[in-house]
Structure formats: C-alpha cells, structure tokens
N, C-alpha and C positions, 0 to 999 in steps of 0.2 A: 386744580389738580383733579384729574378724573382717572380712575382705574379703567383700563380698556376691558370691555366685555362684549360678548356677542350681542348684537342689537344696539350697539352704542349709538346715541343720537347727539349730535353737536349742539342742537338748539336748547338743550337742558343744561342748566348751570349746576355744577357739582356742589354738594353741601360740604365737601372737604376743602380745607384751606391750610396753608402753612402759616403759622403765627408764632411770634416770639412770646414766651411766658417769662416774666421777670419775677424773681423771688427777692424782694427787698428786705434787708436786715437779717437774712439767714446767717447764723454763725458759721464761720468758715469750716469748722469741724464737721458740719453736716453736708458740705458740698459733694461728698462722695455719693450721697443719695439723691442728687439732683434729678437724674433721669427717672428715678422712682417717684419723686414728687411730681414731676412733669407728666408722668403716665396717667395721673388723675384726669388730665385734659386731652389725652390722645396719645398717639404713638410718638415717643421722643425720637427726633432725627439727629440733632447735634447740639453741642454747646457753642456759644459764640466764642470768638478767639480770646477776648479779654477775660472771659470766665475761665476758659481752659488754662490761660496763662496766669490766673490769679492776680491780675493787675488792677481790677476794679472790685475790691472786697465788699463794697456796700450793696451791690446788687449782682445777682447771677441770672443769666438768661439762657433758656433752652428753646430750640426750635421744635415745634410739635406739629403733627398732622392732626388738625382740629376738625371735628364734625359739628357743623353749625346746627344740626337738627337736635342735638342734645343740650341739656342744661348742665352748668358747672358751678361749683362753689366760688365765692369771691375770696374766701379765706380757707386755709387748711390748718387744723389744730394738730400740732405735733407733740407727742408725749412719750419719749423713751424715759429719760431721767430728768430732762428739762421739760417744762410745760410752756409752750408759747404758740401764738398764732402767726402764721405766715400770711402777709398780704400779697395777693396775686395781682399782677398787672398784665393784661393781654394787649398785644399790638399786632396790627395787620400789615 
C-alpha cells in the first residue's frame, strides 16, 4: 500500500503494509478497546468477522496499517484494575 503523492515512484517499495494483529487471551470485557490496543502498531482498519461476531473468544484480530520502518513491542502490559500482559501475534 502506498499513499499517492507528487513525485510518486513505482520502483520503490512502500514501508506500509496491512497486517492482522492477534490478541490472544484478552478477556472479552476488554474487546471494546481492541482498536485502541491495535493503535500501538499502526492505524486500525477493521476487526475480522469472527471477532466482530464474538464467535472466537480465545483470540481477537484487528487489521492495521503497519509501518515496517518502526519497531514495536512483542507484548503490551495492560493495567486498569486487572494486571496482565497481552501476547501479540502479527501476520502478513
């Protein structure tokens, strides 16, 4: 994916890619914040259908616009009233 701009050159590969971020073991009561969690990795685009339908409660997936030039965490520590680590799985 490449955002068009003046001087656009097709021979250069874009550092932006759409990838699925999977949040494994996230308690379902926190699924309202999925796009917020996903924004750590880029611009959230959409939830996958089974996540939206709540038919696969053991993992939630969010499609994000990911910038490969940046570095990202492997885990996110979440602490409102519960303390837990979220394991993040990225797929291309």
